[in-house]
LODREN-84136 format. One line per 3 residues: number of its first residue (from 1); their letters; for each residue x, y, z of N, C-alpha, C. Coordinates in nm, 2 decimals. Layout:
N
NUM) A) X,Y,Z,X,Y,Z,X,Y,Z | ...
# end
This chain:
145
1) MLK) -3.24,-4.62,-1.25,-3.11,-4.64,-1.21,-3.01,-4.56,-1.30 | -3.04,-4.57,-1.43,-2.95,-4.50,-1.53,-2.95,-4.35,-1.50 | -3.07,-4.29,-1.47,-3.09,-4.15,-1.45,-3.00,-4.11,-1.32
4) FKY) -3.00,-4.20,-1.22,-2.93,-4.18,-1.10,-2.78,-4.17,-1.13 | -2.73,-4.26,-1.21,-2.59,-4.26,-1.25,-2.55,-4.13,-1.33 | -2.64,-4.09,-1.42,-2.61,-3.96,-1.49,-2.61,-3.84,-1.40
7) AIV) -2.70,-3.85,-1.30,-2.71,-3.74,-1.20,-2.58,-3.73,-1.12 | -2.53,-3.85,-1.08,-2.40,-3.85,-1.00,-2.29,-3.80,-1.09 | -2.28,-3.85,-1.21,-2.18,-3.81,-1.30,-2.18,-3.65,-1.32
10) GVI) -2.31,-3.60,-1.34,-2.33,-3.46,-1.35,-2.28,-3.38,-1.23 | -2.31,-3.43,-1.11,-2.26,-3.37,-0.99,-2.11,-3.37,-0.98 | -2.05,-3.48,-1.02,-1.90,-3.49,-1.01,-1.84,-3.40,-1.11
13) ILA) -1.89,-3.39,-1.23,-1.84,-3.30,-1.33,-1.86,-3.15,-1.28 | -1.97,-3.12,-1.23,-1.99,-2.99,-1.17,-1.89,-2.96,-1.06 | -1.87,-3.05,-0.97,-1.77,-3.03,-0.86,-1.63,-3.01,-0.92
16) IAT) -1.59,-3.09,-1.02,-1.46,-3.08,-1.08,-1.45,-2.94,-1.14 | -1.55,-2.90,-1.21,-1.54,-2.77,-1.28,-1.53,-2.66,-1.18 | -1.61,-2.67,-1.07,-1.61,-2.57,-0.97,-1.47,-2.56,-0.90
19) FSF) -1.42,-2.68,-0.87,-1.28,-2.68,-0.81,-1.18,-2.63,-0.90 | -1.19,-2.66,-1.03,-1.09,-2.61,-1.13,-1.10,-2.46,-1.14 | -1.22,-2.41,-1.14,-1.23,-2.26,-1.15,-1.18,-2.19,-1.03
22) SWK) -1.21,-2.25,-0.91,-1.17,-2.18,-0.78,-1.02,-2.20,-0.77 | -0.96,-2.31,-0.81,-0.82,-2.32,-0.80,-0.75,-2.23,-0.90 | -0.80,-2.22,-1.02,-0.74,-2.12,-1.12,-0.75,-1.98,-1.07
25) TSV) -0.86,-1.95,-1.01,-0.88,-1.81,-0.95,-0.78,-1.79,-0.84 | -0.76,-1.88,-0.75,-0.67,-1.86,-0.64,-0.52,-1.85,-0.69 | -0.49,-1.93,-0.79,-0.36,-1.93,-0.85,-0.33,-1.79,-0.92
28) NEG) -0.43,-1.74,-0.99,-0.42,-1.61,-1.05,-0.41,-1.50,-0.95 | -0.48,-1.51,-0.84,-0.47,-1.41,-0.73,-0.33,-1.40,-0.68 | -0.25,-1.51,-0.68,-0.11,-1.50,-0.64,-0.03,-1.41,-0.73
31) KNE) -0.08,-1.39,-0.86,0.00,-1.31,-0.96,-0.04,-1.17,-0.95 | -0.15,-1.14,-0.88,-0.19,-1.00,-0.87,-0.09,-0.92,-0.78 | -0.08,-0.79,-0.81,0.01,-0.71,-0.73,-0.03,-0.70,-0.59
34) HRI) 0.08,-0.69,-0.50,0.05,-0.67,-0.36,0.01,-0.52,-0.34 | -0.06,-0.50,-0.24,-0.10,-0.36,-0.20,-0.06,-0.34,-0.05 | 0.02,-0.24,-0.03,0.08,-0.22,0.10,0.05,-0.07,0.14
37) VIQ) -0.01,-0.05,0.26,-0.02,0.09,0.31,0.08,0.10,0.43 | 0.17,0.20,0.43,0.27,0.21,0.53,0.24,0.34,0.61 | 0.24,0.33,0.74,0.21,0.44,0.83,0.35,0.49,0.88
40) LTS) 0.37,0.62,0.86,0.49,0.69,0.91,0.45,0.80,1.01 | 0.49,0.78,1.13,0.46,0.88,1.23,0.59,0.94,1.30 | 0.70,0.89,1.26,0.83,0.92,1.32,0.90,1.03,1.24
43) GDT) 0.96,1.12,1.32,1.04,1.23,1.26,1.19,1.19,1.26 | 1.22,1.07,1.31,1.36,1.02,1.31,1.41,1.00,1.17 | 1.52,1.07,1.14,1.58,1.06,1.00,1.63,0.92,0.98
46) MVH) 1.67,0.84,1.08,1.71,0.70,1.06,1.60,0.62,1.01 | 1.48,0.64,1.07,1.36,0.57,1.02,1.33,0.61,0.88 | 1.34,0.73,0.84,1.32,0.78,0.70,1.42,0.71,0.61
49) KQL) 1.54,0.70,0.64,1.64,0.63,0.56,1.61,0.48,0.55 | 1.57,0.42,0.66,1.53,0.28,0.66,1.41,0.25,0.57 | 1.31,0.34,0.58,1.19,0.33,0.49,1.23,0.34,0.35
52) MKQ) 1.32,0.43,0.31,1.36,0.44,0.17,1.42,0.31,0.12 | 1.51,0.25,0.21,1.57,0.12,0.17,1.47,0.01,0.16 | 1.37,0.01,0.25,1.26,-0.10,0.24,1.18,-0.08,0.12
55) LSN) 1.15,0.04,0.08,1.08,0.06,-0.05,1.16,0.01,-0.17 | 1.29,0.04,-0.17,1.37,-0.01,-0.28,1.37,-0.16,-0.28 | 1.38,-0.22,-0.16,1.38,-0.37,-0.15,1.25,-0.43,-0.20
58) ITS) 1.14,-0.37,-0.16,1.01,-0.43,-0.20,1.00,-0.42,-0.35 | 1.03,-0.30,-0.41,1.00,-0.28,-0.55,1.11,-0.36,-0.64 | 1.22,-0.39,-0.58,1.32,-0.47,-0.66,1.27,-0.62,-0.67
61) VSP) 1.21,-0.67,-0.57,1.16,-0.80,-0.57,1.02,-0.82,-0.63 | 0.94,-0.72,-0.61,0.80,-0.72,-0.66,0.76,-0.58,-0.72 | 0.81,-0.55,-0.84,0.79,-0.42,-0.90,0.65,-0.38,-0.92
64) TTK) 0.55,-0.47,-0.92,0.41,-0.43,-0.95,0.34,-0.40,-0.82 | 0.41,-0.40,-0.70,0.34,-0.38,-0.58,0.30,-0.23,-0.57 | 0.17,-0.22,-0.53,0.12,-0.08,-0.51,0.15,-0.05,-0.36
67) IEV) 0.21,0.07,-0.34,0.25,0.12,-0.21,0.20,0.26,-0.19 | 0.14,0.28,-0.07,0.10,0.41,-0.03,0.16,0.44,0.11 | 0.24,0.55,0.12,0.29,0.58,0.25,0.21,0.70,0.31
70) VCH) 0.16,0.68,0.42,0.07,0.79,0.49,0.16,0.85,0.60 | 0.19,0.98,0.58,0.28,1.05,0.67,0.19,1.14,0.76 | 0.20,1.12,0.89,0.12,1.21,0.98,0.20,1.23,1.11
73) GAG) 0.16,1.33,1.19,0.24,1.36,1.31,0.38,1.40,1.26 | 0.48,1.36,1.34,0.62,1.39,1.31,0.67,1.33,1.17 | 0.59,1.23,1.12,0.63,1.17,1.00,0.62,1.26,0.88
76) LDM) 0.55,1.38,0.90,0.54,1.48,0.79,0.68,1.53,0.76 | 0.77,1.53,0.85,0.91,1.58,0.83,0.97,1.52,0.71 | 0.94,1.39,0.68,1.01,1.32,0.57,0.97,1.38,0.43
79) ITE) 0.85,1.44,0.43,0.81,1.49,0.30,0.79,1.65,0.30 | 0.86,1.71,0.40,0.85,1.86,0.41,0.98,1.92,0.37 | 0.97,2.01,0.28,1.08,2.09,0.23,1.16,2.15,0.34
82) GKT) 1.29,2.14,0.35,1.37,2.20,0.45,1.39,2.11,0.58 | 1.31,2.01,0.59,1.32,1.91,0.70,1.37,1.77,0.66 | 1.33,1.74,0.54,1.37,1.60,0.49,1.51,1.59,0.45
85) IVK) 1.57,1.47,0.48,1.71,1.44,0.43,1.70,1.34,0.32 | 1.58,1.29,0.29,1.57,1.19,0.18,1.48,1.24,0.07 | 1.49,1.37,0.04,1.40,1.43,-0.06,1.42,1.36,-0.20
88) EKV) 1.54,1.34,-0.24,1.57,1.28,-0.38,1.51,1.14,-0.38 | 1.53,1.06,-0.27,1.48,0.93,-0.27,1.33,0.92,-0.27 | 1.27,1.01,-0.19,1.12,1.02,-0.19,1.07,1.05,-0.33
91) QAH) 1.13,1.15,-0.39,1.08,1.19,-0.53,1.11,1.08,-0.63 | 1.22,1.00,-0.62,1.25,0.89,-0.71,1.14,0.78,-0.69 | 1.11,0.75,-0.57,1.01,0.65,-0.54,0.87,0.69,-0.59
94) AAK) 0.84,0.82,-0.57,0.71,0.88,-0.62,0.71,0.87,-0.77 | 0.82,0.89,-0.84,0.82,0.89,-0.99,0.80,0.74,-1.04 | 0.83,0.64,-0.95,0.80,0.50,-0.99,0.66,0.46,-0.95
97) GIQ) 0.58,0.55,-0.89,0.44,0.51,-0.86,0.41,0.49,-0.72 | 0.50,0.50,-0.63,0.47,0.50,-0.48,0.40,0.63,-0.44 | 0.29,0.62,-0.38,0.21,0.73,-0.34,0.25,0.77,-0.20
100) FNA) 0.29,0.90,-0.18,0.32,0.95,-0.04,0.21,1.05,-0.02 | 0.14,1.04,0.10,0.03,1.13,0.14,0.06,1.20,0.27 | 0.03,1.33,0.28,0.04,1.40,0.40,-0.10,1.41,0.46
103) CEF) -0.11,1.40,0.59,-0.24,1.41,0.66,-0.27,1.56,0.69 | -0.38,1.60,0.64,-0.42,1.74,0.66,-0.44,1.78,0.80 | -0.49,1.69,0.89,-0.50,1.72,1.03,-0.37,1.75,1.09
106) SLK) -0.27,1.67,1.05,-0.13,1.69,1.10,-0.07,1.82,1.05 | -0.10,1.86,0.93,-0.05,1.98,0.87,-0.10,2.10,0.96 | -0.23,2.10,0.99,-0.29,2.20,1.07,-0.23,2.20,1.21
109) ERK) -0.22,2.09,1.27,-0.17,2.07,1.41,-0.03,2.12,1.42 | 0.05,2.09,1.32,0.20,2.12,1.32,0.23,2.26,1.25 | 0.12,2.32,1.21,0.13,2.45,1.14,0.23,2.45,1.02
112) VER) 0.21,2.35,0.94,0.29,2.33,0.82,0.20,2.37,0.70 | 0.25,2.46,0.62,0.18,2.50,0.50,0.19,2.39,0.39 | 0.08,2.37,0.32,0.07,2.27,0.21,0.19,2.30,0.11
115) SLI) 0.22,2.42,0.09,0.32,2.46,-0.01,0.46,2.40,0.03 | 0.48,2.37,0.16,0.61,2.31,0.20,0.62,2.16,0.18 | 0.51,2.10,0.15,0.51,1.96,0.12,0.58,1.94,-0.02
118) LEG) 0.67,1.84,-0.03,0.74,1.82,-0.16,0.64,1.80,-0.27 | 0.69,1.85,-0.39,0.61,1.84,-0.51,0.58,1.69,-0.54 | 0.46,1.66,-0.58,0.42,1.53,-0.62,0.36,1.45,-0.51
121) MGF) 0.35,1.50,-0.39,0.29,1.43,-0.28,0.14,1.46,-0.28 | 0.07,1.36,-0.22,-0.07,1.38,-0.21,-0.11,1.42,-0.07 | -0.24,1.45,-0.05,-0.30,1.49,0.07,-0.42,1.41,0.10
124) VPA) -0.44,1.37,0.23,-0.56,1.30,0.28,-0.61,1.38,0.40 | -0.74,1.38,0.41,-0.80,1.45,0.52,-0.76,1.41,0.66 | -0.75,1.27,0.68,-0.71,1.22,0.81,-0.62,1.09,0.78
127) GII) -0.50,1.09,0.83,-0.41,0.98,0.80,-0.46,0.85,0.85 | -0.51,0.84,0.97,-0.57,0.72,1.03,-0.68,0.66,0.94 | -0.77,0.75,0.90,-0.89,0.71,0.83,-0.84,0.65,0.69
130) EIV) -0.74,0.71,0.63,-0.69,0.66,0.50,-0.63,0.52,0.52 | -0.56,0.50,0.63,-0.50,0.37,0.66,-0.62,0.27,0.68 | -0.72,0.30,0.75,-0.83,0.21,0.78,-0.90,0.18,0.65
133) KRQ) -0.92,0.28,0.56,-0.99,0.26,0.43,-0.91,0.16,0.35 | -0.78,0.17,0.35,-0.69,0.08,0.27,-0.70,-0.06,0.33 | -0.70,-0.07,0.46,-0.71,-0.20,0.52,-0.85,-0.27,0.49
136) EEG) -0.95,-0.19,0.49,-1.09,-0.24,0.46,-1.09,-0.29,0.31 | -1.01,-0.23,0.23,-1.00,-0.27,0.08,-0.91,-0.38,0.06 | -0.85,-0.44,0.17,-0.76,-0.55,0.16,-0.61,-0.53,0.15
139) WSY) -0.57,-0.40,0.17,-0.43,-0.37,0.17,-0.36,-0.42,0.29 | -0.24,-0.46,0.28,-0.16,-0.50,0.40,-0.11,-0.37,0.47 | -0.10,-0.38,0.60,-0.06,-0.26,0.68,0.08,-0.29,0.74
142) IKA) 0.17,-0.19,0.72,0.30,-0.19,0.78,0.32,-0.05,0.86 | 0.38,-0.06,0.98,0.41,0.06,1.05,0.56,0.08,1.03 | 0.60,0.19,0.98,0.74,0.22,0.96,0.80,0.27,1.10
145) G) 0.93,0.22,1.12,1.00,0.27,1.24,0.99,0.18,1.36
# end
């Protein structure tokens, strides 16, 4: 009977330890930075301005948030020299760690030279695939516009 009581106490201690560890892990996960992938397909300059404001809002409340903006289709205009009206804001956000990526398929389709993409921007082979990869890695998805 005494062995049975010790076994029950052992199981209870193990359960408490497991619960404490899993609770501590979930609490710590809340402190991890957010990861957001944003899809931009619009050439509308009002959408570009709105996105710049949203990026400022996000980073003012949660400065450790990792953000990647994937520009494809008409969304390339926001990061294309001579077409963007938010160049300074894009570059300021990029300097703070927000990653802006141009879709290489869209570059070819729209006949945009890589050299016309703003300095500091990245390139991905396929915008949609980049978004899917990020979602598979647990990033939250937002569609701009």
